TIPA-322566 format. One record per residue (C-alpha): residue in one letter; residue number from 1; x, y negated, z negated. Coordinates in steps of 0.02 Angstrom, whole numbers, plus 32768, in hexadecimal, padded with zeros to 4 digits. Layout:
TIPA-322566
+------+-----+------+------+------+
: rest :  nr :    x :    y :    z :
+------+-----+------+------+------+
:    a : NUM :    X :    Y :    Z :
...
+------+-----+------+------+------+
END
This chain:
TIPA-322566
+------+-----+------+------+------+
: rest :  nr :    x :    y :    z :
+------+-----+------+------+------+
:    x :   1 : 0F13 : 2CA1 : E95D :
:    x :   2 : 0FA4 : 2CB8 : E9BA :
:    x :   3 : 0FF5 : 2D46 : E9EA :
:    x :   4 : 109F : 2D8C : EA13 :
:    x :   5 : 1108 : 2E1B : EA36 :
:    x :   6 : 1196 : 2E80 : E9FD :
:    x :   7 : 11D4 : 2EF6 : EA86 :
:    x :   8 : 125C : 2F7C : EA44 :
:    x :   9 : 128B : 2FBD : EAF3 :
:    x :  10 : 1262 : 307D : EABE :
:    x :  11 : 12A4 : 310E : EB0F :
:    x :  12 : 1213 : 3185 : EB4D :
:    x :  13 : 1243 : 3249 : EB79 :
:    x :  14 : 124F : 3263 : EC31 :
:    x :  15 : 128B : 31C4 : EC5A :
:    x :  16 : 1336 : 3170 : EC44 :
:    x :  17 : 1365 : 30EB : EBCB :
:    x :  18 : 137D : 306D : EC41 :
:    x :  19 : 12CA : 307D : EC6D :
:    x :  20 : 1298 : 3048 : EBB7 :
:    x :  21 : 12EE : 2F95 : EBF1 :
:    x :  22 : 12AF : 2F6F : EC82 :
:    x :  23 : 1205 : 2F9E : EC41 :
:    x :  24 : 1229 : 2F30 : EBC4 :
:    x :  25 : 1241 : 2E8F : EC46 :
:    x :  26 : 11AA : 2ED1 : EC9D :
:    x :  27 : 113B : 2EBD : EC0D :
:    x :  28 : 1183 : 2E17 : EBDF :
:    x :  29 : 113D : 2DCC : EC82 :
:    x :  30 : 1091 : 2E26 : EC53 :
:    x :  31 : 109B : 2DDF : EBAB :
:    x :  32 : 10B2 : 2D34 : EBED :
:    x :  33 : 1021 : 2D41 : EC6B :
:    x :  34 : 0FB6 : 2D90 : EBCA :
:    x :  35 : 0FD0 : 2CD4 : EB7E :
:    x :  36 : 103B : 2D21 : EAE0 :
:    x :  37 : 10A4 : 2CA8 : EA9B :
:    x :  38 : 1140 : 2D01 : EA6A :
:    x :  39 : 11B1 : 2D83 : EAB8 :
:    x :  40 : 1223 : 2DE6 : EA46 :
:    x :  41 : 129E : 2E62 : EA5B :
:    x :  42 : 12FA : 2EC5 : E9CA :
:    x :  43 : 13AA : 2F03 : E99A :
:    x :  44 : 13D7 : 2FAD : E969 :
:    x :  45 : 146C : 3027 : E98F :
:    x :  46 : 14A3 : 30E8 : E99B :
:    x :  47 : 13DB : 310C : E9B2 :
:    x :  48 : 1396 : 316E : EA37 :
:    x :  49 : 12FE : 312D : EA1E :
:    x :  50 : 130D : 305B : EA28 :
:    x :  51 : 1396 : 3043 : EA9C :
:    x :  52 : 1388 : 2F7E : EAAE :
:    x :  53 : 1433 : 2F6D : EA5A :
:    x :  54 : 146E : 2EBB : EAA3 :
:    x :  55 : 13C9 : 2E3A : EA90 :
:    x :  56 : 1433 : 2DA9 : EACA :
:    x :  57 : 1439 : 2E05 : EB77 :
:    x :  58 : 137D : 2E44 : EB85 :
:    x :  59 : 1353 : 2D98 : EB4C :
:    x :  60 : 13A8 : 2D57 : EBC8 :
:    x :  61 : 135A : 2DB2 : EC5D :
:    x :  62 : 12AE : 2DA7 : EC06 :
:    x :  63 : 12C0 : 2CDC : EC15 :
:    x :  64 : 12FA : 2CD3 : ECBD :
:    x :  65 : 1256 : 2D45 : ECEE :
:    x :  66 : 11E5 : 2CCF : EC87 :
:    x :  67 : 11B3 : 2C04 : EC80 :
:    x :  68 : 113D : 2C06 : EBFD :
:    x :  69 : 1151 : 2C86 : EB71 :
:    x :  70 : 11C7 : 2C6B : EAD3 :
:    x :  71 : 1253 : 2CF4 : EAD9 :
:    x :  72 : 12AB : 2D2C : EA40 :
:    x :  73 : 131F : 2D99 : E9CB :
:    x :  74 : 12C0 : 2DFD : E940 :
:    x :  75 : 133B : 2DFF : E92A :
:    x :  76 : 13F9 : 2DF2 : E93C :
:    x :  77 : 1455 : 2E52 : E8A4 :
:    x :  78 : 14B5 : 2DCB : E865 :
:    x :  79 : 1533 : 2E29 : E804 :
:    x :  80 : 1571 : 2E77 : E897 :
:    x :  81 : 15BD : 2DE3 : E8F5 :
:    x :  82 : 160A : 2D3F : E8D5 :
:    x :  83 : 158B : 2CBF : E8BD :
:    x :  84 : 15DC : 2C3E : E93D :
:    x :  85 : 15DE : 2CBD : E9BF :
:    x :  86 : 151D : 2CD0 : E9A5 :
:    x :  87 : 150B : 2C17 : E9A4 :
:    x :  88 : 1560 : 2C0F : EA3E :
:    x :  89 : 14FC : 2C8E : EA95 :
:    x :  90 : 1454 : 2C3C : EA6C :
:    x :  91 : 1488 : 2B9B : EA91 :
:    x :  92 : 14B3 : 2BEC : EB45 :
:    x :  93 : 13FD : 2C34 : EB48 :
:    x :  94 : 13AF : 2B87 : EB21 :
:    x :  95 : 140B : 2B3C : EBB0 :
:    x :  96 : 13C9 : 2BAE : EC11 :
:    x :  97 : 1327 : 2BB4 : EBCE :
:    x :  98 : 12FB : 2B08 : EB71 :
:    x :  99 : 1290 : 2B09 : EAE8 :
:    x : 100 : 1255 : 2BB9 : EAF6 :
:    x : 101 : 12DF : 2C16 : EA7B :
:    x : 102 : 12C0 : 2C76 : E9D5 :
:    x : 103 : 1348 : 2CBB : E979 :
:    x : 104 : 131D : 2D21 : E8FC :
:    x : 105 : 139F : 2D6C : E897 :
:    x : 106 : 13A5 : 2DF0 : E817 :
:    x : 107 : 1412 : 2E53 : E78E :
:    x : 108 : 13E9 : 2F0B : E7A8 :
:    x : 109 : 1480 : 2F71 : E82A :
:    x : 110 : 13EB : 2FB7 : E89A :
:    x : 111 : 143C : 3053 : E891 :
:    x : 112 : 1498 : 30B2 : E828 :
:    x : 113 : 1535 : 307B : E7C1 :
:    x : 114 : 15B9 : 30CC : E823 :
:    x : 115 : 1578 : 307C : E8B0 :
:    x : 116 : 156B : 2FCE : E851 :
:    x : 117 : 1629 : 2FF7 : E82B :
:    x : 118 : 165A : 3014 : E8D6 :
:    x : 119 : 160D : 2F67 : E90D :
:    x : 120 : 1663 : 2F00 : E887 :
:    x : 121 : 16E7 : 2F5F : E80A :
:    x : 122 : 169F : 2EDF : E78C :
:    x : 123 : 15F0 : 2EFC : E796 :
:    x : 124 : 15DD : 2F15 : E6CD :
:    x : 125 : 1634 : 2E64 : E6BB :
:    x : 126 : 15C7 : 2E0F : E74A :
:    x : 127 : 1522 : 2E4F : E703 :
:    x : 128 : 1548 : 2DEF : E66B :
:    x : 129 : 1582 : 2D52 : E6CF :
:    x : 130 : 14D5 : 2D4D : E71F :
:    x : 131 : 1493 : 2CBD : E6CD :
:    x : 132 : 1522 : 2C57 : E706 :
:    x : 133 : 1516 : 2C8D : E7B5 :
:    x : 134 : 1467 : 2C5E : E7B9 :
:    x : 135 : 1497 : 2BA9 : E77C :
:    x : 136 : 1530 : 2BA3 : E808 :
:    x : 137 : 14BC : 2BE7 : E894 :
:    x : 138 : 1437 : 2B57 : E86F :
:    x : 139 : 14CA : 2AD4 : E887 :
:    x : 140 : 1511 : 2B1B : E910 :
:    x : 141 : 1464 : 2B54 : E983 :
:    x : 142 : 143B : 2A9A : E96F :
:    x : 143 : 14CE : 2A63 : E9C3 :
:    x : 144 : 150D : 2A16 : E91F :
:    x : 145 : 15D5 : 2A14 : E8FA :
:    x : 146 : 15EE : 2A78 : E860 :
:    x : 147 : 168A : 2AA4 : E80B :
:    x : 148 : 16E4 : 2A3E : E898 :
:    x : 149 : 1699 : 2ABC : E921 :
:    x : 150 : 1608 : 2A84 : E9A6 :
:    x : 151 : 15B2 : 2B1C : E9F8 :
:    x : 152 : 15AD : 2AFB : EAB7 :
:    x : 153 : 1546 : 2AE3 : EB23 :
:    x : 154 : 1511 : 2A50 : EAB5 :
:    x : 155 : 1453 : 2A04 : EAE1 :
:    x : 156 : 142C : 2971 : EB3B :
:    x : 157 : 144C : 28D4 : EAB6 :
:    x : 158 : 139F : 289E : EAD6 :
:    x : 159 : 135B : 2955 : EAA9 :
:    x : 160 : 12DD : 296B : E9F9 :
:    x : 161 : 1303 : 29EA : E98E :
:    x : 162 : 1272 : 2A47 : E9C5 :
:    x : 163 : 12E6 : 2A6D : EA59 :
:    x : 164 : 135B : 2AD2 : EA03 :
:    x : 165 : 133D : 2B8B : E9DA :
:    x : 166 : 12DF : 2BA9 : E94E :
:    x : 167 : 1319 : 2C0A : E8D7 :
:    x : 168 : 12BF : 2C99 : E87F :
:    x : 169 : 12E3 : 2D00 : E7CF :
:    x : 170 : 12B2 : 2DAE : E7F0 :
:    x : 171 : 128E : 2E29 : E75A :
:    x : 172 : 1219 : 2EA7 : E70E :
:    x : 173 : 1250 : 2E88 : E656 :
:    x : 174 : 125A : 2DE6 : E5DA :
:    x : 175 : 1308 : 2DB6 : E60D :
:    x : 176 : 12DE : 2D7A : E6CF :
:    x : 177 : 1251 : 2D2B : E68B :
:    x : 178 : 12A6 : 2CCA : E5F6 :
:    x : 179 : 132E : 2C9C : E677 :
:    x : 180 : 12C2 : 2C5A : E6FC :
:    x : 181 : 125B : 2BEC : E678 :
:    x : 182 : 1306 : 2B9F : E634 :
:    x : 183 : 1338 : 2B6D : E6E1 :
:    x : 184 : 1298 : 2B33 : E71E :
:    x : 185 : 1294 : 2BB0 : E7B0 :
:    x : 186 : 1207 : 2C17 : E7EA :
:    x : 187 : 1200 : 2CC5 : E7B2 :
:    x : 188 : 11B7 : 2D69 : E80B :
:    x : 189 : 11A2 : 2E14 : E7B0 :
:    x : 190 : 11B5 : 2EB4 : E7E7 :
:    x : 191 : 10F3 : 2F0E : E7BD :
:    x : 192 : 110B : 2F7D : E825 :
:    x : 193 : 11B2 : 2FC2 : E7EF :
:    x : 194 : 1178 : 2FC5 : E736 :
:    x : 195 : 10BF : 2FF3 : E763 :
:    x : 196 : 1084 : 2F49 : E709 :
:    x : 197 : 10DB : 2F85 : E662 :
:    x : 198 : 1125 : 2ED9 : E610 :
:    x : 199 : 10D0 : 2E5A : E69A :
:    x : 200 : 106D : 2DF2 : E622 :
:    x : 201 : 10F6 : 2DF2 : E59E :
:    x : 202 : 1174 : 2DB4 : E61D :
:    x : 203 : 10FA : 2D37 : E66D :
:    x : 204 : 10C7 : 2CF2 : E5C4 :
:    x : 205 : 117E : 2CDD : E595 :
:    x : 206 : 119C : 2C86 : E647 :
:    x : 207 : 1111 : 2C0E : E621 :
:    x : 208 : 1124 : 2BCF : E578 :
:    x : 209 : 11DA : 2BC6 : E584 :
:    x : 210 : 11E6 : 2B69 : E622 :
:    x : 211 : 1249 : 2AD7 : E645 :
:    x : 212 : 1213 : 2A6F : E6CB :
:    x : 213 : 12A2 : 2A54 : E75F :
:    x : 214 : 12A7 : 29D1 : E7DD :
:    x : 215 : 1258 : 2A44 : E86A :
:    x : 216 : 11E1 : 2A97 : E7FD :
:    x : 217 : 1191 : 2A40 : E780 :
:    x : 218 : 1117 : 2AB3 : E75E :
:    x : 219 : 113F : 2B73 : E745 :
:    x : 220 : 1123 : 2BDE : E7E5 :
:    x : 221 : 1115 : 2C90 : E7CD :
:    x : 222 : 10D7 : 2D31 : E823 :
:    x : 223 : 10E1 : 2DED : E82B :
:    x : 224 : 10FF : 2E73 : E8A3 :
:    x : 225 : 1077 : 2EF2 : E8AC :
:    x : 226 : 1068 : 2FA1 : E910 :
:    x : 227 : 0FCF : 2FA2 : E973 :
:    x : 228 : 0F8A : 300B : E9FE :
:    x : 229 : 0EDC : 2FDE : EA57 :
:    x : 230 : 0E85 : 3044 : EADE :
:    x : 231 : 0DDB : 3053 : EB2A :
:    x : 232 : 0DA5 : 30E8 : EA92 :
:    x : 233 : 0DDD : 310E : E9EF :
:    x : 234 : 0E11 : 31BA : EA2E :
:    x : 235 : 0E7C : 3176 : EAC3 :
:    x : 236 : 0ED6 : 3104 : EA4F :
:    x : 237 : 0EFC : 3182 : E9CA :
:    x : 238 : 0F2F : 31F9 : EA66 :
:    x : 239 : 0FB4 : 3186 : EA91 :
:    x : 240 : 0FF2 : 315E : E9E2 :
:    x : 241 : 101E : 3217 : E9CB :
:    x : 242 : 10C5 : 31EA : EA1D :
:    x : 243 : 10F8 : 316E : E986 :
:    x : 244 : 10A2 : 31DE : E90F :
:    x : 245 : 1126 : 3270 : E939 :
:    x : 246 : 11B0 : 3200 : E948 :
:    x : 247 : 118A : 31A9 : E895 :
:    x : 248 : 1189 : 3273 : E84A :
:    x : 249 : 1234 : 3293 : E8B4 :
:    x : 250 : 127B : 3204 : E86A :
:    x : 251 : 1268 : 3226 : E7B4 :
:    x : 252 : 12BB : 32C0 : E7D3 :
:    x : 253 : 1355 : 3268 : E833 :
:    x : 254 : 1315 : 32A9 : E8EA :
:    x : 255 : 131D : 3203 : E956 :
:    x : 256 : 12DF : 3237 : E9F0 :
:    x : 257 : 128E : 31E0 : EA8E :
:    x : 258 : 11E3 : 31C3 : EA7E :
:    x : 259 : 1182 : 3267 : EAB3 :
:    x : 260 : 10F6 : 3271 : EB1B :
:    x : 261 : 1047 : 3268 : EAC2 :
:    x : 262 : 0FFF : 330D : EB19 :
:    x : 263 : 1094 : 3379 : EB03 :
:    x : 264 : 1079 : 333E : EA3A :
:    x : 265 : 0FB4 : 3363 : EA30 :
:    x : 266 : 0FD3 : 3406 : EA6B :
:    x : 267 : 1054 : 3441 : E9EF :
:    x : 268 : 0FF5 : 33D5 : E965 :
:    x : 269 : 1027 : 33B3 : E8B0 :
:    x : 270 : 1045 : 3425 : E810 :
:    x : 271 : 0FD0 : 33FE : E77C :
:    x : 272 : 1074 : 33AA : E72D :
:    x : 273 : 109D : 3335 : E7B4 :
:    x : 274 : 0FEA : 32F7 : E7B6 :
:    x : 275 : 0FF1 : 32C6 : E702 :
:    x : 276 : 1097 : 3275 : E73A :
:    x : 277 : 1043 : 320E : E7C5 :
:    x : 278 : 0FA7 : 31E6 : E767 :
:    x : 279 : 0FE7 : 3156 : E70E :
:    x : 280 : 1038 : 311E : E79C :
:    x : 281 : 0FA3 : 3112 : E80D :
:    x : 282 : 0F4C : 30B5 : E797 :
:    x : 283 : 0FBB : 3021 : E79C :
:    x : 284 : 0FC4 : 3023 : E863 :
:    x : 285 : 0F43 : 2FDD : E8DF :
:    x : 286 : 0EF9 : 306E : E954 :
:    x : 287 : 0E65 : 306E : E9A7 :
:    x : 288 : 0DE8 : 3023 : EA18 :
:    x : 289 : 0E25 : 2F65 : EA43 :
:    x : 290 : 0D83 : 2F0A : E9DA :
:    x : 291 : 0DB6 : 2F7B : E93C :
:    x : 292 : 0E6D : 2F54 : E955 :
:    x : 293 : 0E40 : 2EA1 : E97B :
:    x : 294 : 0DC0 : 2E99 : E8DB :
:    x : 295 : 0E59 : 2EE5 : E875 :
:    x : 296 : 0EDD : 2E7D : E895 :
:    x : 297 : 0E72 : 2DCC : E885 :
:    x : 298 : 0E57 : 2E20 : E7D7 :
:    x : 299 : 0F01 : 2E2A : E7A9 :
:    x : 300 : 0F2A : 2D7E : E7F1 :
:    x : 301 : 0E9B : 2D39 : E78F :
:    x : 302 : 0ED6 : 2D97 : E6EC :
:    x : 303 : 0F8A : 2D61 : E701 :
:    x : 304 : 0F5C : 2CB7 : E730 :
:    x : 305 : 0FBD : 2CC2 : E7EE :
:    x : 306 : 0F8B : 2C73 : E874 :
:    x : 307 : 0FF4 : 2CDF : E8E6 :
:    x : 308 : 101F : 2D9E : E900 :
:    x : 309 : 10C4 : 2DF0 : E94C :
:    x : 310 : 1078 : 2EA2 : E9A2 :
:    x : 311 : 10E8 : 2F32 : E9B2 :
:    x : 312 : 1096 : 2FBE : EA27 :
:    x : 313 : 10EF : 305A : EA5B :
:    x : 314 : 10AF : 30EC : EAE0 :
:    x : 315 : 10F9 : 315F : EB48 :
:    x : 316 : 10A4 : 3114 : EBDB :
:    x : 317 : 10D7 : 3060 : EC07 :
:    x : 318 : 1020 : 303A : EC36 :
:    x : 319 : 0FD9 : 306B : EBA2 :
:    x : 320 : 1027 : 2FE9 : EB4D :
:    x : 321 : 1012 : 2F6A : EBDB :
:    x : 322 : 0F59 : 2F8F : EBC7 :
:    x : 323 : 0F58 : 2F7E : EB08 :
:    x : 324 : 0FBF : 2ECF : EB07 :
:    x : 325 : 0F35 : 2E94 : EB8F :
:    x : 326 : 0E90 : 2EDC : EB2A :
:    x : 327 : 0ED2 : 2E91 : EA85 :
:    x : 328 : 0EF9 : 2DE1 : EAF9 :
:    x : 329 : 0E4E : 2DE2 : EB38 :
:    x : 330 : 0DFB : 2E05 : EA8A :
:    x : 331 : 0E5B : 2D73 : EA4D :
:    x : 332 : 0E33 : 2D0A : EAD0 :
:    x : 333 : 0EF5 : 2CDE : EAFF :
:    x : 334 : 0F18 : 2C52 : EB77 :
:    x : 335 : 0F38 : 2CBB : EC0D :
:    x : 336 : 0F9A : 2C7C : ECAB :
:    x : 337 : 0F44 : 2CFB : ED15 :
:    x : 338 : 0EA8 : 2D74 : ECE7 :
:    x : 339 : 0EC5 : 2DE5 : EC50 :
:    x : 340 : 0E56 : 2E68 : ECA7 :
:    x : 341 : 0EAF : 2EEE : EC43 :
:    x : 342 : 0EC5 : 2F63 : ECD4 :
:    x : 343 : 0EA9 : 3023 : ECB1 :
:    x : 344 : 0F58 : 3082 : EC91 :
:    x : 345 : 0F3B : 30F0 : ED38 :
:    x : 346 : 0F23 : 302D : ED8D :
:    x : 347 : 0FAF : 2FE4 : ED3B :
:    x : 348 : 1017 : 3075 : ED69 :
:    x : 349 : 0FEA : 306C : EE19 :
+------+-----+------+------+------+
END
């Protein structure tokens, strides 16, 4: 089993939004040392919680600070942009970090439609052209002439197809699964976003409809799950309160920085809020590290996956680092330095 990370540069109450971006860079270095396979960053706009609005820039900074781990987007919200410009950005990234770049693309706006229209006045039409944009990207990111155009810088003449950025289709519905299958591309399902709803159907469609491609003769799928591991169930559930509160607030249209769990514990939740949280909590993976690892293995076995992407939110950066370190130890990841899973207090010092 291989593990990867999706980091969303989450803003936390009491710290500036710039801190979230710097924390992403520090976490990437930590993830590489622990033996994680990929480090993906997301794209969102006009949100006070998820402040990573330019994944290609964050990826360049991550790539400059790491040497082995694959660095990717999860994803670039393609309808906002020209496919050629995205291809050029990722050709540059590949030149800077050869053979380590993943290009995950999605069709969702990554924010509200008013913001989407500000990014691209033709956002609705562009979303309808998503499939063609992905086809164009597949040519241009490989450095191939397409429509009489080449995206520079091109790879070395002797570079194999594995050298090009690896193109992934991201989704949370059947549409993305079918598109990835039709084009013979890897597919990642946003399990954490949908609380698992629809994952079996999407993966079934992807695998049964898959058309082998040159780079990917067999289907390659993963899912992104939300998980938080700690030394005890109580500790993990306490730190997960920050995300619990955020999800309740989001449902009411309030998108705020992540709140400290101590504050949330003091305020508590109403009966109706606890009822709303119950199904969400059942689809998250929160608790003592060995129990979280067992649940993740069971899910991967059920869905026939050999890689999982983990997304973890916590108000304290040290809590996230410890969670990732504990899971790395449980899964015996190939660490490049000892995965000691330092305590939050030690990690913060």
